KOLTOR-12065 format. One record per residue: x, y, z of N, C-alpha, C in turn; residue number from 0. Coordinates in nm, 4 decimals, always signed. Layout:
<recs>
       n_X       n_Y       n_Z      ca_X      ca_Y      ca_Z       c_X       c_Y       c_Z    n
         X         Y         Z         X         Y         Z         X         Y         Z  NUM
...
</recs>
This chain:
<recs>
       n_X       n_Y       n_Z      ca_X      ca_Y      ca_Z       c_X       c_Y       c_Z    n
   +0.0841   -0.1190   +0.0000   +0.0000   +0.0000   +0.0000   +0.0877   +0.1241   +0.0000    0
   +0.0333   +0.2309   -0.0516   +0.1061   +0.3573   -0.0555   +0.0214   +0.4637   +0.0130    1
   +0.0744   +0.5851   +0.0119   +0.0013   +0.6967   +0.0706   -0.1337   +0.7078   +0.0013    2
   -0.2368   +0.7276   +0.0790   -0.3712   +0.7385   +0.0226   -0.4631   +0.8167   +0.1141    3
   -0.5811   +0.8376   +0.0658   -0.6839   +0.9057   +0.1453   -0.7624   +0.8009   +0.2224    4
   -0.7887   +0.8327   +0.3460   -0.8639   +0.7418   +0.4319   -0.9727   +0.8207   +0.5034    5
   -1.0875   +0.7575   +0.5174   -1.1965   +0.8150   +0.5948   -1.1881   +0.7608   +0.7367    6
   -1.1989   +0.8510   +0.8308   -1.2108   +0.8098   +0.9708   -1.3611   +0.7960   +0.9936    7
   -1.4043   +0.6731   +1.0169   -1.5468   +0.6424   +1.0280   -1.5781   +0.6032   +1.1725    8
   -1.6769   +0.6698   +1.2314   -1.7127   +0.6363   +1.3700   -1.7946   +0.5076   +1.3748    9
   -1.8284   +0.4654   +1.4942   -1.8991   +0.3379   +1.5128   -2.0367   +0.3360   +1.4476   10
   -2.0927   +0.4549   +1.4199   -2.2243   +0.4630   +1.3550   -2.2136   +0.4700   +1.2028   11
   -2.0908   +0.4683   +1.1505   -2.0707   +0.4725   +1.0069   -2.0584   +0.6110   +0.9473   12
   -2.0481   +0.7131   +1.0306   -2.0383   +0.8511   +0.9830   -1.8914   +0.8902   +0.9707   13
   -1.8558   +0.9511   +0.8584   -1.7189   +0.9976   +0.8368   -1.6972   +1.1219   +0.9223   14
   -1.5987   +1.1132   +1.0125   -1.5692   +1.2256   +1.1009   -1.4451   +1.3029   +1.0579   15
   -1.3661   +1.2440   +0.9664   -1.2478   +1.3115   +0.9153   -1.2026   +1.2389   +0.7892   16
   -1.1289   +1.3103   +0.7058   -1.0655   +1.2514   +0.5882   -0.9177   +1.2870   +0.5990   17
   -0.8319   +1.1843   +0.5970   -0.6889   +1.2066   +0.6188   -0.6069   +1.1452   +0.5056   18
   -0.4836   +1.1908   +0.4955   -0.3856   +1.1277   +0.4079   -0.2954   +1.0474   +0.4997   19
   -0.2754   +0.9210   +0.4663   -0.2033   +0.8324   +0.5574   -0.1271   +0.7286   +0.4772   20
   -0.0116   +0.6911   +0.5290   +0.0698   +0.5860   +0.4667   +0.0814   +0.4712   +0.5654   21
   +0.0005   +0.3675   +0.5469   +0.0030   +0.2560   +0.6410   +0.1360   +0.1791   +0.6376   22
   +0.2157   +0.1964   +0.5328   +0.3430   +0.1254   +0.5219   +0.4537   +0.1889   +0.6049   23
   +0.4313   +0.3078   +0.6557   +0.5341   +0.3762   +0.7340   +0.5453   +0.3205   +0.8756   24
   +0.4593   +0.2319   +0.9111   +0.4663   +0.1715   +1.0430   +0.3951   +0.2504   +1.1509   25
   +0.3390   +0.3644   +1.1148   +0.2643   +0.4426   +1.2135   +0.1261   +0.3819   +1.2285   26
   +0.0927   +0.3498   +1.3491   -0.0384   +0.2903   +1.3763   -0.1359   +0.4010   +1.4148   27
   -0.2542   +0.3902   +1.3643   -0.3577   +0.4855   +1.4018   -0.4870   +0.4094   +1.4198   28
   -0.5450   +0.4260   +1.5359   -0.6744   +0.3657   +1.5646   -0.7691   +0.4785   +1.6022   29
   -0.8737   +0.4990   +1.5237   -0.9700   +0.6046   +1.5574   -1.0323   +0.5797   +1.6943   30
   -1.0601   +0.6854   +1.7664   -1.1194   +0.6709   +1.8989   -1.2643   +0.6223   +1.8930   31
   -1.3105   +0.5686   +2.0018   -1.4508   +0.5319   +2.0177   -1.4986   +0.4171   +1.9311   32
   -1.4108   +0.3275   +1.8953   -1.4537   +0.2116   +1.8181   -1.4679   +0.2373   +1.6698   33
   -1.4112   +0.3484   +1.6222   -1.4188   +0.3780   +1.4795   -1.3150   +0.2999   +1.4010   34
   -1.3097   +0.3253   +1.2701   -1.2126   +0.2554   +1.1858   -1.1693   +0.3458   +1.0711   35
   -1.0591   +0.3072   +1.0062   -1.0111   +0.3756   +0.8870   -1.0568   +0.2975   +0.7646   36
   -1.1057   +0.3695   +0.6647   -1.1506   +0.3060   +0.5418   -1.0812   +0.3760   +0.4250   37
   -1.0149   +0.2983   +0.3413   -0.9472   +0.3529   +0.2250   -1.0487   +0.4124   +0.1276   38
   -1.0133   +0.5282   +0.0703   -1.1019   +0.5973   -0.0235   -1.0387   +0.5902   -0.1624   39
   -1.1150   +0.5489   -0.2602   -1.0672   +0.5483   -0.3985   -1.0372   +0.6914   -0.4425   40
   -0.9404   +0.7077   -0.5346   -0.8970   +0.8409   -0.5783   -1.0107   +0.9286   -0.6278   41
   -1.1024   +0.8720   -0.7022   -1.2101   +0.9513   -0.7615   -1.3370   +0.9559   -0.6761   42
   -1.3301   +0.9036   -0.5564   -1.4494   +0.8987   -0.4710   -1.4618   +1.0276   -0.3895   43
   -1.5733   +1.1003   -0.4034   -1.5912   +1.2285   -0.3340   -1.6421   +1.2098   -0.1906   44
   -1.5526   +1.1732   -0.1018   -1.5903   +1.1507   +0.0377   -1.5552   +1.2746   +0.1183   45
   -1.6503   +1.3219   +0.1971   -1.6298   +1.4375   +0.2844   -1.6818   +1.4035   +0.4238   46
   -1.6471   +1.4885   +0.5179   -1.6985   +1.4715   +0.6538   -1.8512   +1.4750   +0.6488   47
   -1.9130   +1.3817   +0.7166   -2.0585   +1.3733   +0.7185   -2.1138   +1.2635   +0.6297   48
   -2.0316   +1.2152   +0.5355   -2.0762   +1.1023   +0.4533   -2.1026   +0.9821   +0.5439   49
   -2.1794   +0.8887   +0.4940   -2.2103   +0.7682   +0.5703   -2.1503   +0.6487   +0.4964   50
   -2.0847   +0.5616   +0.5728   -2.0248   +0.4407   +0.5169   -2.1030   +0.3214   +0.5698   51
   -2.1566   +0.2400   +0.4790   -2.2393   +0.1262   +0.5204   -2.1623   -0.0059   +0.5206   52
   -2.0303   +0.0026   +0.5078   -1.9487   -0.1173   +0.5035   -1.9084   -0.1540   +0.3611   53
   -1.9756   -0.0899   +0.2632   -1.9452   -0.1166   +0.1222   -1.9201   +0.0139   +0.0460   54
   -2.0131   +0.1081   +0.0597   -2.0012   +0.2341   -0.0138   -2.0226   +0.3536   +0.0796   55
   -1.9755   +0.4697   +0.0316   -1.9995   +0.5963   +0.1006   -2.1177   +0.6647   +0.0330   56
   -2.2034   +0.7246   +0.1136   -2.3131   +0.8044   +0.0583   -2.3009   +0.9460   +0.1110   57
   -2.3469   +1.0404   +0.0307   -2.3381   +1.1815   +0.0692   -2.4246   +1.2094   +0.1908   58
   -2.3799   +1.3052   +0.2704   -2.4612   +1.3408   +0.3877   -2.5884   +1.4118   +0.3442   59
   -2.6892   +1.3997   +0.4243   -2.8145   +1.4710   +0.4001   -2.7935   +1.6126   +0.4506   60
   -2.8150   +1.7132   +0.3657   -2.7934   +1.8502   +0.4119   -2.8925   +1.8864   +0.5222   61
   -2.8462   +1.9649   +0.6180   -2.9378   +2.0063   +0.7249   -3.0447   +2.0991   +0.6686   62
   -3.1601   +2.1029   +0.7328   -3.2640   +2.1937   +0.6844   -3.2143   +2.3380   +0.6925   63
   -3.2515   +2.4178   +0.5953   -3.2060   +2.5560   +0.5892   -3.3046   +2.6439   +0.6645   64
   -3.2516   +2.7251   +0.7533   -3.3351   +2.8206   +0.8260   -3.3403   +2.9481   +0.7425   65
   -3.4516   +2.9678   +0.6743   -3.4637   +3.0835   +0.5864   -3.5109   +3.2091   +0.6588   66
   -3.5438   +3.1977   +0.7858   -3.5997   +3.3130   +0.8567   -3.5028   +3.4308   +0.8613   67
   -3.3731   +3.4029   +0.8708   -3.2755   +3.5120   +0.8758   -3.2756   +3.5874   +0.7429   68
   -3.2733   +3.5139   +0.6322   -3.2735   +3.5788   +0.5007   -3.4051   +3.6511   +0.4756   69
   -3.5158   +3.5922   +0.5185   -3.6460   +3.6587   +0.5042   -3.6434   +3.7917   +0.5788   70
   -3.5969   +3.7899   +0.7035   -3.5937   +3.9124   +0.7834   -3.5007   +4.0172   +0.7239   71
   -3.3848   +3.9750   +0.6718   -3.2913   +4.0693   +0.6106   -3.3502   +4.1288   +0.4830   72
   -3.4194   +4.0469   +0.4055   -3.4790   +4.0959   +0.2819   -3.5905   +4.1955   +0.3119   73
   -3.6726   +4.1645   +0.4096   -3.7802   +4.2561   +0.4499   -3.7208   +4.3866   +0.5014   74
   -3.6155   +4.3769   +0.5830   -3.5495   +4.4967   +0.6351   -3.4919   +4.5808   +0.5217   75
   -3.4366   +4.5161   +0.4187   -3.3806   +4.5893   +0.3046   -3.4901   +4.6636   +0.2280   76
   -3.6049   +4.5993   +0.2095   -3.7170   +4.6649   +0.1407   -3.7665   +4.7832   +0.2231   77
   -3.7790   +4.7637   +0.3539   -3.8241   +4.8734   +0.4409   -3.7236   +4.9884   +0.4414   78
   -3.5949   +4.9549   +0.4397   -3.4911   +5.0583   +0.4375   -3.4964   +5.1371   +0.3068   79
   -3.5182   +5.0678   +0.1965   -3.5305   +5.1364   +0.0674   -3.6511   +5.2303   +0.0687   80
   -3.7600   +5.1842   +0.1265   -3.8803   +5.2681   +0.1362   -3.8497   +5.3946   +0.2169   81
   -3.7869   +5.3770   +0.3323   -3.7535   +5.4921   +0.4168   -3.6571   +5.5876   +0.3463   82
   -3.5589   +5.5316   +0.2781   -3.4607   +5.6142   +0.2088   -3.5274   +5.6963   +0.0980   83
   -3.6155   +5.6322   +0.0239   -3.6866   +5.7045   -0.0820   -3.7747   +5.8142   -0.0234   84
   -3.8397   +5.7858   +0.0872   -3.9259   +5.8858   +0.1504   -3.8445   +6.0043   +0.2023   85
   -3.7235   +5.9775   +0.2507   -3.6420   +6.0825   +0.3116   -3.5520   +6.1555   +0.2130   86
   -3.5166   +6.0919   +0.1010   -3.4178   +6.1513   +0.0117   -3.4780   +6.2476   -0.0904   87
   -3.6014   +6.2315   -0.1224   -3.6677   +6.3194   -0.2183   -3.8026   +6.3599   -0.1595   88
   -3.8602   +6.4657   -0.2167   -3.9917   +6.5027   -0.1679   -4.0924   +6.3971   -0.2105   89
   -4.1599   +6.3433   -0.1153   -4.2662   +6.2478   -0.1426   -4.3894   +6.2946   -0.0668   90
   -4.4906   +6.3285   -0.1415   -4.6146   +6.3723   -0.0801   -4.6876   +6.2551   -0.0163   91
   -4.7938   +6.2827   +0.0570   -4.8680   +6.1770   +0.1245   -4.9171   +6.0671   +0.0293   92
   -4.9624   +6.1037   -0.0874   -5.0122   +6.0032   -0.1824   -4.8976   +5.9149   -0.2317   93
   -4.7823   +5.9776   -0.2567   -4.6675   +5.9007   -0.3030   -4.6156   +5.8071   -0.1938   94
   -4.6115   +5.8575   -0.0718   -4.5666   +5.7722   +0.0405   -4.6592   +5.6517   +0.0570   95
   -4.7885   +5.6776   +0.0500   -4.8852   +5.5686   +0.0648   -4.8721   +5.4688   -0.0495   96
   -4.8550   +5.5187   -0.1690   -4.8394   +5.4316   -0.2855   -4.7128   +5.3467   -0.2726   97
   -4.6024   +5.4085   -0.2316   -4.4773   +5.3341   -0.2134   -4.4895   +5.2343   -0.0996   98
   -4.5605   +5.2733   +0.0069   -4.5791   +5.1816   +0.1198   -4.6541   +5.0567   +0.0761   99
   -4.7563   +5.0742   -0.0079   -4.8324   +4.9597   -0.0582   -4.7450   +4.8702   -0.1464  100
   -4.6592   +4.9305   -0.2271   -4.5666   +4.8518   -0.3102   -4.4719   +4.7732   -0.2195  101
   -4.4168   +4.8407   -0.1190   -4.3243   +4.7740   -0.0264   -4.3943   +4.6566   +0.0418  102
   -4.5166   +4.6778   +0.0868   -4.5913   +4.5702   +0.1535   -4.6179   +4.4537   +0.0585  103
   -4.6466   +4.4849   -0.0667   -4.6704   +4.3802   -0.1657   -4.5456   +4.2917   -0.1806  104
   -4.4285   +4.3545   -0.1866   -4.3059   +4.2765   -0.2000   -4.2717   +4.2030   -0.0707  105
   -4.3022   +4.2628   +0.0422   -4.2774   +4.1950   +0.1700   -4.3614   +4.0673   +0.1790  106
   -4.4866   +4.0749   +0.1374   -4.5721   +3.9560   +0.1366   -4.5143   +3.8512   +0.0420  107
   -4.4643   +3.8954   -0.0748   -4.4048   +3.8009   -0.1693   -4.2838   +3.7309   -0.1080  108
   -4.2019   +3.8072   -0.0349   -4.0850   +3.7480   +0.0312   -4.1299   +3.6454   +0.1352  109
   -4.2303   +3.6793   +0.2128   -4.2779   +3.5888   +0.3179   -4.3376   +3.4611   +0.2603  110
   -4.3928   +3.4669   +0.1402   -4.4567   +3.3505   +0.0800   -4.3660   +3.2761   -0.0168  111
   -4.2452   +3.3271   -0.0398   -4.1550   +3.2671   -0.1397   -4.1175   +3.1248   -0.1013  112
   -4.1179   +3.0374   -0.2000   -4.0766   +2.8986   -0.1783   -3.9249   +2.8907   -0.1681  113
   -3.8555   +2.9769   -0.2408   -3.7101   +2.9825   -0.2335   -3.6677   +3.1279   -0.2248  114
   -3.5638   +3.1540   -0.1501   -3.5179   +3.2913   -0.1350   -3.3934   +3.3180   -0.2180  115
   -3.3721   +3.2358   -0.3183   -3.2606   +3.2592   -0.4074   -3.2767   +3.3910   -0.4821  116
   -3.3969   +3.4426   -0.4836   -3.4278   +3.5680   -0.5528   -3.4336   +3.6869   -0.4577  117
   -3.3804   +3.6753   -0.3393   -3.3955   +3.7807   -0.2388   -3.3461   +3.9157   -0.2878  118
   -3.2236   +3.9237   -0.3384   -3.1707   +4.0527   -0.3830   -3.2490   +4.1040   -0.5033  119
   -3.2958   +4.0119   -0.5871   -3.3768   +4.0501   -0.7024   -3.5079   +4.1143   -0.6562  120
   -3.5684   +4.0590   -0.5519   -3.6937   +4.1146   -0.5001   -3.6728   +4.2543   -0.4436  121
   -3.5607   +4.2765   -0.3759   -3.5315   +4.4094   -0.3214   -3.5165   +4.5088   -0.4368  122
   -3.4438   +4.4686   -0.5412   -3.4240   +4.5572   -0.6563   -3.5569   +4.5892   -0.7243  123
   -3.6425   +4.4880   -0.7408   -3.7731   +4.5102   -0.8041   -3.8601   +4.6015   -0.7173  124
   -3.8571   +4.5795   -0.5873   -3.9359   +4.6639   -0.4965   -3.8892   +4.8085   -0.5046  125
   -3.7575   +4.8292   -0.5061   -3.7026   +4.9645   -0.5138   -3.7440   +5.0320   -0.6443  126
   -3.7308   +4.9587   -0.7553   -3.7682   +5.0147   -0.8856   -3.9168   +5.0493   -0.8887  127
   -3.9989   +4.9615   -0.8350   -4.1426   +4.9868   -0.8341   -4.1770   +5.1074   -0.7476  128
   -4.1119   +5.1229   -0.6337   -4.1385   +5.2377   -0.5476   -4.0930   +5.3672   -0.6157  129
   -3.9790   +5.3619   -0.6860   -3.9306   +5.4812   -0.7564   -4.0291   +5.5228   -0.8662  130
   -4.0913   +5.4256   -0.9310   -4.1911   +5.4567   -1.0334   -4.3066   +5.5338   -0.9709  131
   -4.3439   +5.4963   -0.8509   -4.4566   +5.5641   -0.7857   -4.4212   +5.7062   -0.7456  132
   -4.2933   +5.7326   -0.7255   -4.2510   +5.8701   -0.6980   -4.2769   +5.9578   -0.8204  133
   -4.2604   +5.9012   -0.9381   -4.2736   +5.9792   -1.0611   -4.4173   +5.9823   -1.1111  134
   -4.4946   +5.8768   -1.0838   -4.6285   +5.8662   -1.1427   -4.7349   +5.9327   -1.0570  135
   -4.7316   +5.9077   -0.9271   -4.8363   +5.9592   -0.8395   -4.8058   +6.1044   -0.8077  136
   -4.9062   +6.1889   -0.8161   -4.8825   +6.3313   -0.7835   -4.9890   +6.3824   -0.6905  137
</recs>
């Protein structure tokens, strides 16, 4: 055997580390807690979190994504754009109300979005729509 990549697999079959090791050098390594070392083929994409069933490695299941932080940041960005537009140029009561309704419409869209991959796009669209109301409503 020569130098190779090895997965450190715990007793439950979860990869806890990926190391480069040369078993021919005489250095002994025994993973703690009843784990074992498993040789990884050169082209095998093994990372921490993969599961080894004794034959093959499978990719880890990604943890659920907490979108609440991005939702809150996107809503805050839309609200900030609304405030900035209201404060940076003269906006009469009708224009402020019109922009507020546009901002609320986009906030609802953000809250109902299935994916927030479009978060920055929604902020840009909300800003553009509010700016239109500055020019249209008098």
